[in-house]
C-alpha positions as CSV (number, residue, x, y, z in Angstrom):
1,M,114.4,164.7,144.6
2,S,111.0,164.1,144.0
3,D,109.4,164.5,140.1
4,L,107.7,167.5,141.9
5,F,108.4,170.5,143.6
6,S,109.5,170.5,147.2
7,P,110.7,173.3,149.8
8,A,114.3,172.7,148.1
9,T,112.7,174.6,145.1
10,I,112.2,177.6,146.7
11,D,115.2,177.4,148.8
12,F,117.2,177.1,145.4
13,L,115.5,180.2,143.9
14,F,115.3,182.6,146.9
15,G,119.5,181.9,147.4
16,I,119.8,182.8,143.6
17,G,118.0,185.7,144.0
18,L,120.2,186.9,146.6
19,N,123.4,185.3,144.8
20,P,123.1,185.6,141.2
21,Y,126.3,184.9,140.5
22,K,127.9,182.9,138.1
23,S,130.3,181.2,141.0
24,W,127.0,181.1,143.0
25,Y,124.9,178.7,140.4
26,E,127.7,176.9,139.6
27,E,128.5,176.0,143.4
28,H,124.5,174.8,143.5
29,K,123.8,173.8,139.9
30,G,122.7,170.3,140.7
31,E,120.0,172.0,143.2
32,Y,119.0,173.7,139.9
33,L,118.9,170.8,138.0
34,S,117.0,168.2,140.2
35,E,114.9,170.9,142.0
36,V,114.0,173.0,139.6
37,R,114.5,172.2,135.9
38,E,113.8,168.5,136.1
39,P,110.3,168.6,137.7
40,M,109.1,172.7,135.5
41,L,110.0,169.5,132.4
42,F,108.0,167.0,134.2
43,L,105.0,169.3,135.3
44,A,105.4,170.5,131.5
45,S,105.3,167.6,129.6
46,S,102.2,165.8,132.0
47,L,100.0,169.3,131.5
48,Q,100.7,168.9,127.3
49,K,100.0,165.5,127.3
50,A,96.7,165.8,129.2
51,L,95.4,168.7,127.3
52,T,96.4,167.3,123.9
53,A,94.7,164.3,124.8
54,E,91.2,166.6,125.4
55,G,92.0,168.4,122.5
56,V,92.3,171.9,123.8
57,L,96.3,172.0,122.5
58,A,95.1,171.4,119.0
59,N,97.6,173.9,116.9
60,G,101.1,171.4,117.1
61,E,102.5,173.4,120.7
62,N,105.7,172.7,122.2
63,V,107.2,173.0,125.5
64,R,108.9,176.4,126.1
65,L,110.5,176.4,129.3
66,A,112.8,179.7,130.1
67,R,116.3,179.4,130.8
68,I,117.1,180.7,134.1
69,T,119.6,183.2,132.8
70,R,118.8,186.4,131.0
71,D,119.7,186.7,127.5
72,A,123.2,188.5,128.4
73,R,122.6,191.4,125.7
74,R,119.7,193.1,126.7
75,L,120.0,192.6,130.8
76,R,119.7,196.3,131.3
77,G,120.6,197.0,134.7
78,R,118.9,193.0,135.6
79,P,121.2,190.6,136.8
80,L,121.9,187.6,134.8
81,Y,120.5,184.9,136.8
82,R,116.8,184.7,137.2
83,D,115.1,184.3,140.7
84,H,112.1,182.6,138.6
85,V,111.6,180.5,135.6
86,W,108.2,179.4,133.6
87,F,107.1,177.2,130.4
88,S,104.6,177.6,128.4
89,F,103.1,176.0,125.2
90,K,103.8,177.2,122.0
91,P,103.7,176.1,118.1
92,A,107.1,175.4,116.9
93,G,108.6,177.9,114.6
94,Q,106.0,180.6,116.2
95,K,107.7,184.0,117.0
96,E,105.0,186.1,117.2
97,S,102.7,186.3,120.5
98,V,99.5,183.5,120.3
99,P,97.7,181.7,123.3
100,S,99.4,180.4,125.9
101,F,99.2,178.5,129.0
102,F,101.7,179.1,131.3
103,F,102.8,178.1,134.5
104,E,106.1,180.2,136.8
105,I,107.4,179.4,139.9
106,S,109.7,181.7,141.9
107,P,110.3,182.4,146.1
108,A,106.8,183.5,146.4
109,G,105.7,180.2,144.9
110,G,103.8,179.3,141.7
111,F,101.8,181.5,139.3
112,Y,99.9,179.9,136.5
113,G,96.9,180.6,133.7
114,M,95.9,181.4,130.1
115,G,96.7,184.4,127.9
116,Y,98.6,186.4,125.1
117,F,102.0,188.5,126.2
118,M,102.7,191.3,124.6
119,P,99.7,190.8,122.1
120,G,100.5,193.7,120.3
121,P,98.0,196.7,118.6
122,A,96.8,194.3,116.0
123,V,95.8,191.7,118.3
124,L,94.0,194.0,120.3
125,A,92.0,195.4,117.6
126,A,90.8,192.4,116.9
127,M,89.4,191.4,120.3
128,R,87.7,195.3,120.4
129,R,86.4,194.2,116.7
130,R,84.9,190.8,118.4
131,I,83.6,192.4,121.0
132,E,81.7,195.1,119.0
133,E,80.2,192.5,116.4
134,A,79.7,189.4,119.2
135,P,79.7,190.3,122.4
136,G,78.0,187.3,123.6
137,P,80.3,184.6,123.4
138,L,83.1,186.4,125.5
139,L,80.4,187.6,128.3
140,A,79.3,183.4,128.1
141,I,83.5,183.4,129.2
142,E,83.5,186.1,131.7
143,R,80.6,185.0,133.4
144,K,82.0,181.5,133.7
145,L,85.1,182.7,135.2
146,R,83.4,184.8,137.8
147,E,81.3,181.7,138.7
148,D,84.5,179.4,138.9
149,G,85.8,182.0,141.0
150,L,89.8,180.2,140.1
151,F,91.1,183.3,137.9
152,S,91.4,186.5,138.2
153,F,91.8,189.3,135.2
154,D,93.4,192.4,136.3
155,P,95.4,193.5,133.0
156,P,97.1,197.0,132.7
157,L,94.4,199.2,131.0
158,Y,94.8,201.8,127.9
159,R,94.9,205.3,129.9
160,R,92.2,206.5,127.4
161,P,89.8,204.2,127.2
162,F,88.7,203.0,123.7
163,K,84.9,204.5,123.0
164,G,82.9,201.8,121.7
165,P,79.2,199.7,122.1
166,A,81.1,197.3,124.7
167,P,79.0,195.7,127.6
168,P,79.8,196.7,131.1
169,E,81.0,193.5,131.7
170,L,83.4,193.5,128.9
171,E,85.2,197.0,129.5
172,K,88.2,195.6,131.0
173,W,88.5,193.3,128.1
174,Y,88.0,195.7,125.9
175,N,90.4,198.1,127.0
176,A,93.1,196.2,128.4
177,R,96.7,196.2,126.8
178,E,97.4,192.3,128.0
179,L,95.1,189.8,127.9
180,Y,95.9,187.5,130.5
181,V,94.1,185.7,133.5
182,E,96.1,184.2,136.4
183,R,96.0,182.6,139.8
184,A,98.6,182.3,142.4
185,M,99.6,179.3,144.5
186,P,101.5,180.1,147.8
187,P,104.6,177.8,148.6
188,G,102.5,174.9,150.8
189,P,101.0,171.8,150.2
190,E,99.4,172.4,147.0
191,L,102.5,173.0,145.4
192,F,104.5,170.1,147.0
193,S,101.9,167.7,146.5
194,A,102.5,164.8,143.7
195,S,98.6,165.4,142.7
196,L,100.1,169.1,141.1
197,P,99.5,168.2,137.5
198,E,96.6,166.8,138.0
199,L,95.0,169.9,139.9
200,L,96.6,172.5,137.3
201,F,95.3,170.2,134.4
202,K,91.4,170.2,136.1
203,E,91.7,174.7,137.0
204,L,93.6,175.1,133.6
205,M,90.5,173.3,131.6
206,T,88.4,175.8,132.8
207,L,90.3,177.8,130.5
208,A,89.7,175.7,127.6
209,P,86.9,178.2,126.1
210,L,88.8,181.0,126.7
211,Y,92.1,179.3,124.7
212,A,89.6,178.6,121.8
213,Y,88.1,181.9,121.7
214,F,91.6,183.8,121.6
215,W,93.0,181.2,119.0
216,D,89.9,182.0,116.9
217,F,90.3,185.3,116.4
218,H,94.5,185.5,116.2
219,T,93.6,182.9,112.8
């Protein structure tokens, strides 16, 4: 095993997607530990240290690594074993949705970014109020995101748009039901590179102003 991902990582995730059974998992558990779990923990720890050193993670954020299994009480027809895992950073003891950086890996490759997941009506209302009262900071962030061209913001929108004084550039933000920006990295040299932590750190740092903006109105 290398410290990070390899084609064997994708092979395991593809395999468990086709065979989401305890017998298959037990037979390949060593591959999961060496090719998925350990690289995910290594990457998460590297990013946590780097983002904390830069003062970006300033709320006591800890690593949260998803299990390879779903909650057996809430399967709703889905298999017990996932074909994807992810980590995020969240303050200890925090149960409500908060802004978070994340990284996910699946048979399709890597998927990473930052935002709120299932933010709830109160958070979305606070976002709209902030846009109405002071659109300038988010406008600057939106323009820089488009200029950088790294992360996309394509959230699900409310079917009936809210009517408010939002600038045209912020209409998606104003009517979003989810608040996150994302970027995909297909299987290949970048995903399997030993320099992946440095690459992700550099790109995630471009989201630091948006992360701080989210935390500002969250608190």
